[in-house]
N, C-alpha and C positions, 0 to 999 in steps of 0.2 A: 794135465798138473803141474802148476809147480806152489812151492809155497817162499815169498820171498820176503822180509826181514820188515814191518814195518818204516816208514817214515813221513817225515815231516805234509808231504804230500798224498797220503795212507787221509789224514783224519778225518773233514769231510766224507767218503767212505764214511772213516765205520763209528760217526756220528750220525750217520741218517745210518748204519745196521742194528745202532743202539739204542733209534726208536722205534723198533720195529719189536724190538723184546716184551714179551710179555709180562707182569708181571712175577705169574710164573714162571719164567724163562729165568727169569733174575735173581741171581742170589746176590750178586755181589753191593748193591744200591737200593735204598730204597722210591728214589726219586729221580726222575729225569734230568741227567744235571745243564746247562745250560750247554752253549758251543764252546766259547770262551773255559769253563769247567776244565770239560772234557780236553777241550787243545792243552792246558798245563795238565793233563793226567799226562795226555798221549807224552808230552816234552818231556814229563816226569821219568818215561821210562819206565812204567814199576813192575815191568817183572822181567822173567829173566831173561827168558823169547821171547819173541810177539812177530810173526808173521802173519801176510796176507794170504786168502787162499786165494789161486788163478787159476783159469781152464780157458780155452781160445778165445770165448762169451765172452770172458773178464773176471774182472778182479767176484767173490762170489761169496769171502766168509771171511775172517779174521780167526789163529787160533793161536795160544799162547800158554804155557809154559809160570806161574810163581817162582821162589825160589825159595815155596815147603814140595811141591816139584808137582805142583796141582792144575791138570791142565782143566784147558776152559777154548771150546770150542764152538759158534754160533758164524750159522749160511744164511741169506738173504731167502727169505721163504719158498721166489721160486725154486732152489737147488736143490728145496729138500726130498729128501724119498726118492735120489738117483745114487745113493751112494757115495757120494762128490764128502762126507761127510768123514765117513769111513776111511777111502782111497787118505786125504787130504792130513787122519788121523795112524793112519800105515805110517804116509812118510815122513811124520813130523815124530813119531816116535824111531823112524831108523838114521833121524837122521842130529837127534837127542836124544842118545841112549840114559836111560841110564835104570837105575839096579829095580825102582818103584814106581806110578805114577797117582795122581791123588787126582777124584776127580768130586770137586762141590755142588751138589745136588738139589736143588729143593724137591721132597719129597711129594708135591703133590707137581711135579715135572717128567709123566710116564716116559713122555718120549724122550724124557732126553736119559731116567733112566734104562730106556732098552735096547737105543745109545753102544749108553757104557756098557753093562749086556751083556752086548754082544760080539763086542768090542774086546773081551776077555778079565775086563773087572771083575773086585765080585766086591758085595759092602763087609766095611770095615768103620767102620762108626756110627754113631745118632749125638750130636747137637742139637739141644733145646736152645733155643734162649729167650725171654721174658725181657718184653722191654715196663716200664711202668710213665 
């Protein structure tokens, strides 16, 4: 497995990956962006570091860290539950050492909560939102 910095050639893959997310898996957006909006987002370089995750079979996911050290990771559905996420997270943290990392997770996303708990992340805060 390798992780490689996102380039413009990854935009379609990242858009297709984004389309796989369910509302429970997504905390960063409430509606699916258009391809053009997504392309502009990727080109804006919104994260401190953003990588695609690659194995012999090809590109299987992405992992990023925000300016606030928040990690986000998402794998294509068919590659979940094979420890690829654990390996990618470990490789990512080795290549991007920080004194702490955060993970913002939808409280209904039990799989993501379990994933980060299994990787030694501990609950830190609870954030509430009210929409008008």
